C-alpha angles and dihedrals in degrees: 000000000000091000091057096040095053095078090049091055091048091051092049095041107028091166092049100246095200087207089287130123087217087078087082090067095077096244123154114252095253091056092048089057095043092051092056120096117243089255093052091048090050091056091061092064124088104209095183096109100025105046093104088059098041131000126216089248091054092046091050092052091052090050092050094048089052090060088077108093094006095131091055091049092050090052091051091050093050092049103040108012126226129302116271139172133208129231102176091081091067116038113161095252094054119108123232089257092053095048090047093054095042091049091052089052093048092052090056087064091057098258115147101178121073128181124201127195113234141170109082102084125008096206091051090047092051092049093046095046091047091053093048093047090051088057096041098047122208100298104055124082126254123189129183130209124200097181093223094303100139144060116233098265093044091049093055093046094046094049093048085062091052095043095097089068090061101232113193092218146347112232121215098345092172141006110330089224092059102085094162089050090054089050090052090053091047092049091052097046110030103058094044104033105015090240114147130202124235132188143147104107094115099031106119098161123072097221090064093051091045092059092045093056093062115115119274096019108087137011093201132028112198110186115190100217092189090066097051123074127212116345101328092113 
């Protein structure tokens, strides 16, 4: 239901009104959220399915602690923008030569984070990641995304083959509904290789994201707001 209602919300509220009259002021979404008080921000969250993972009182305390240093962070955002990565350099059908050239072009724009699609052919993945890492050098960040291609055992074995290229995380190595499976992948990879697990792109129901935010499950939660209607996310 949330997945299908998301486009309706985007059509009705193309500027993402966040249930706030301040949306009429032409602010970007990040500034709308930043300018809210902790209490206003709290009211946007539906805790029905996530209260066993985090309570409203705990969330409010987090928001209040984040007020410290907010002016400095706003200044940094206005001056340098927020961190972003690019995926279009590494679609699954691209050859090693293509991803090498596209990564080099992306770095010229100032990007430092590159994500590569993986999971169809291990030899191709190794060649493509080697090419990207050669361009990136040791200090820039490389992430990989399997788009739910593997089972848990296969995900672990595949990523062990890619570990020499130092990926920051593997995104959606298995079914997005299998939180325990993601945890098993994380437990196998992170302590030994420092490879985290990210998910959230297809999570349209709050209870799934609530379970995923618990400690020691994921390194990165990536909600796709455009796929969630109302306050589910």
